[in-house]
PLY file of the C-alpha trace (Angstrom):
ply
format ascii 1.0
element vertex 186
property float x
property float y
property float z
element edge 185
property int vertex1
property int vertex2
end_header
-11.31 -11.67 24.52
-15.04 -10.38 25.08
-13.55 -7.36 26.42
-11.73 -6.71 23.31
-14.85 -7.34 21.20
-16.70 -5.04 23.66
-14.45 -2.27 23.07
-14.03 -3.18 19.36
-17.77 -2.64 18.82
-18.72 -2.16 15.26
-14.98 -2.11 13.98
-14.77 -5.59 14.63
-16.58 -7.61 11.71
-15.46 -11.12 12.61
-18.53 -13.31 12.38
-18.80 -17.21 11.92
-18.25 -17.98 8.36
-15.47 -15.28 7.80
-12.41 -17.34 6.93
-10.07 -14.65 5.60
-7.82 -15.55 8.56
-8.06 -19.31 8.26
-5.67 -19.52 5.11
-2.08 -20.47 5.00
0.10 -22.17 7.15
1.21 -20.52 10.48
3.49 -21.61 13.42
1.97 -22.81 16.56
3.48 -23.76 19.89
3.44 -27.20 21.22
0.86 -25.88 24.10
-1.46 -24.99 21.11
-0.74 -28.56 19.48
-1.62 -30.13 22.49
-4.82 -28.36 22.92
-5.56 -29.13 19.29
-5.05 -32.84 19.84
-7.39 -33.00 22.91
-10.01 -30.91 21.20
-9.82 -33.31 18.50
-9.86 -36.32 20.75
-13.13 -34.33 22.51
-14.66 -33.97 18.96
-14.00 -37.78 18.44
-15.77 -38.61 21.17
-18.70 -36.52 20.22
-18.74 -36.81 16.27
-16.60 -39.35 14.91
-17.58 -38.62 11.18
-16.66 -34.94 11.72
-13.43 -35.54 13.45
-12.68 -38.03 10.76
-13.00 -35.18 8.30
-10.77 -33.07 10.27
-8.26 -35.81 10.42
-8.28 -36.25 6.69
-7.78 -32.48 5.85
-4.81 -32.37 7.90
-3.58 -35.69 6.18
-4.17 -33.94 2.92
-2.33 -30.50 4.22
0.69 -32.46 5.50
0.73 -34.32 1.97
0.71 -31.19 0.10
3.69 -29.90 2.04
5.75 -32.92 1.22
9.41 -32.71 1.05
9.31 -29.12 1.32
8.51 -28.91 5.05
11.41 -26.95 6.45
11.89 -28.97 9.64
11.44 -32.33 10.80
8.71 -33.91 9.28
8.94 -36.77 11.69
8.16 -34.72 14.85
6.45 -31.78 13.16
8.87 -29.35 14.38
9.53 -26.40 12.27
13.20 -25.23 11.55
13.98 -22.18 13.51
16.20 -20.16 10.93
14.97 -17.32 8.89
15.23 -19.56 5.98
12.95 -22.06 7.40
10.38 -19.58 8.26
10.35 -18.05 4.98
9.94 -21.54 3.35
7.17 -22.64 5.81
5.23 -19.31 4.98
5.23 -19.76 1.39
3.94 -23.27 1.71
0.43 -23.22 0.31
-0.12 -19.91 1.56
-3.98 -19.96 0.48
-4.43 -23.68 1.59
-7.22 -23.60 4.40
-6.79 -24.79 7.88
-7.64 -28.27 8.47
-9.66 -27.59 11.43
-11.91 -25.15 8.97
-15.14 -26.98 7.71
-15.34 -26.02 4.06
-19.14 -26.67 3.99
-19.93 -24.24 6.95
-16.96 -21.89 7.04
-16.85 -22.91 10.69
-13.67 -24.13 12.89
-14.37 -27.58 13.93
-11.88 -27.03 16.82
-12.93 -23.53 17.82
-12.77 -24.09 21.52
-9.22 -25.61 20.96
-8.06 -23.16 18.53
-4.50 -21.77 18.79
-3.54 -18.63 20.66
-2.98 -16.93 17.28
-6.27 -17.82 16.12
-7.87 -16.61 19.55
-6.35 -13.11 19.27
-6.57 -12.35 15.67
-9.08 -9.67 14.80
-9.27 -7.12 17.62
-6.35 -5.05 18.86
-4.82 -7.67 21.57
-1.57 -8.50 22.84
-0.24 -11.85 24.39
2.58 -11.12 26.47
5.10 -9.14 24.24
3.55 -10.38 21.18
1.56 -7.50 19.38
-0.72 -8.73 16.95
-1.83 -7.01 14.04
-5.88 -6.55 13.61
-7.94 -8.35 10.90
-7.37 -5.97 7.54
-11.32 -6.53 7.35
-11.82 -4.76 10.58
-11.16 -1.16 11.77
-11.62 0.03 8.31
-10.98 3.97 8.50
-10.20 3.64 11.97
-6.94 6.01 13.03
-4.44 4.24 14.97
-5.64 5.99 18.02
-9.22 4.51 17.76
-7.43 1.05 17.25
-5.24 1.67 20.23
-8.26 2.62 22.37
-9.76 -0.94 21.88
-6.60 -2.87 22.67
-6.25 -5.53 25.57
-3.65 -7.74 27.01
-5.06 -11.31 27.27
-2.18 -12.71 29.39
-0.66 -10.04 31.78
0.93 -12.63 33.96
2.42 -14.65 31.08
0.80 -17.57 31.81
0.71 -18.83 28.41
4.30 -18.65 27.71
5.02 -20.55 31.33
2.83 -23.33 30.36
4.38 -23.73 26.95
7.75 -23.96 28.72
6.87 -26.49 30.95
5.28 -28.76 28.38
8.30 -28.49 26.36
10.48 -29.53 29.33
8.28 -32.20 30.37
7.74 -33.90 26.89
11.20 -32.98 25.39
9.57 -31.86 22.27
10.76 -27.91 21.69
9.62 -25.73 18.73
6.99 -24.78 17.04
4.75 -26.92 14.64
1.60 -26.21 12.48
-1.85 -27.13 12.69
-1.91 -29.91 10.49
1.30 -31.43 11.56
-0.20 -31.31 15.24
-3.36 -32.79 14.01
-1.67 -35.53 12.31
0.59 -36.42 15.23
-2.69 -37.03 17.21
-3.31 -40.24 15.60
0 1
1 2
2 3
3 4
4 5
5 6
6 7
7 8
8 9
9 10
10 11
11 12
12 13
13 14
14 15
15 16
16 17
17 18
18 19
19 20
20 21
21 22
22 23
23 24
24 25
25 26
26 27
27 28
28 29
29 30
30 31
31 32
32 33
33 34
34 35
35 36
36 37
37 38
38 39
39 40
40 41
41 42
42 43
43 44
44 45
45 46
46 47
47 48
48 49
49 50
50 51
51 52
52 53
53 54
54 55
55 56
56 57
57 58
58 59
59 60
60 61
61 62
62 63
63 64
64 65
65 66
66 67
67 68
68 69
69 70
70 71
71 72
72 73
73 74
74 75
75 76
76 77
77 78
78 79
79 80
80 81
81 82
82 83
83 84
84 85
85 86
86 87
87 88
88 89
89 90
90 91
91 92
92 93
93 94
94 95
95 96
96 97
97 98
98 99
99 100
100 101
101 102
102 103
103 104
104 105
105 106
106 107
107 108
108 109
109 110
110 111
111 112
112 113
113 114
114 115
115 116
116 117
117 118
118 119
119 120
120 121
121 122
122 123
123 124
124 125
125 126
126 127
127 128
128 129
129 130
130 131
131 132
132 133
133 134
134 135
135 136
136 137
137 138
138 139
139 140
140 141
141 142
142 143
143 144
144 145
145 146
146 147
147 148
148 149
149 150
150 151
151 152
152 153
153 154
154 155
155 156
156 157
157 158
158 159
159 160
160 161
161 162
162 163
163 164
164 165
165 166
166 167
167 168
168 169
169 170
170 171
171 172
172 173
173 174
174 175
175 176
176 177
177 178
178 179
179 180
180 181
181 182
182 183
183 184
184 185
């Protein structure tokens, strides 16, 4: 990511406190969910009050989903069909991420954030997943200029292999959300 930021230079306007990409639910892998739960446990050890606020925001986000959750609410696993994806995307699309501290605009679980969060902003790819750049970045840049800043952050496919291994070992397969990952951490 440092290489992507270096190559992007002034085109990259992502900074602490910019939270445009921290809104709305998005699917995360079980590996992302594990990282988030571990990050929350670490935060709990360092700052119990802050961790409690993250947990409460996650509980509130799950409550707002209510019976509209398109999947298995008990496990937090999203449905895998197109209808479930559309229903999930429509849930509280301006709802802030539970890890986002509303008073600071900073991520309370930054070091444990999902891969989607890690690669959003500069033009990066993780395996075959091409991720678009933030609409606030690269204003006025041509497609060629954007492409020149691109990097592959996982050329050996380690993220996918680790995710598959985790799903195999736990038996929990499929994507979830940040809020559900954090609620199931309790």
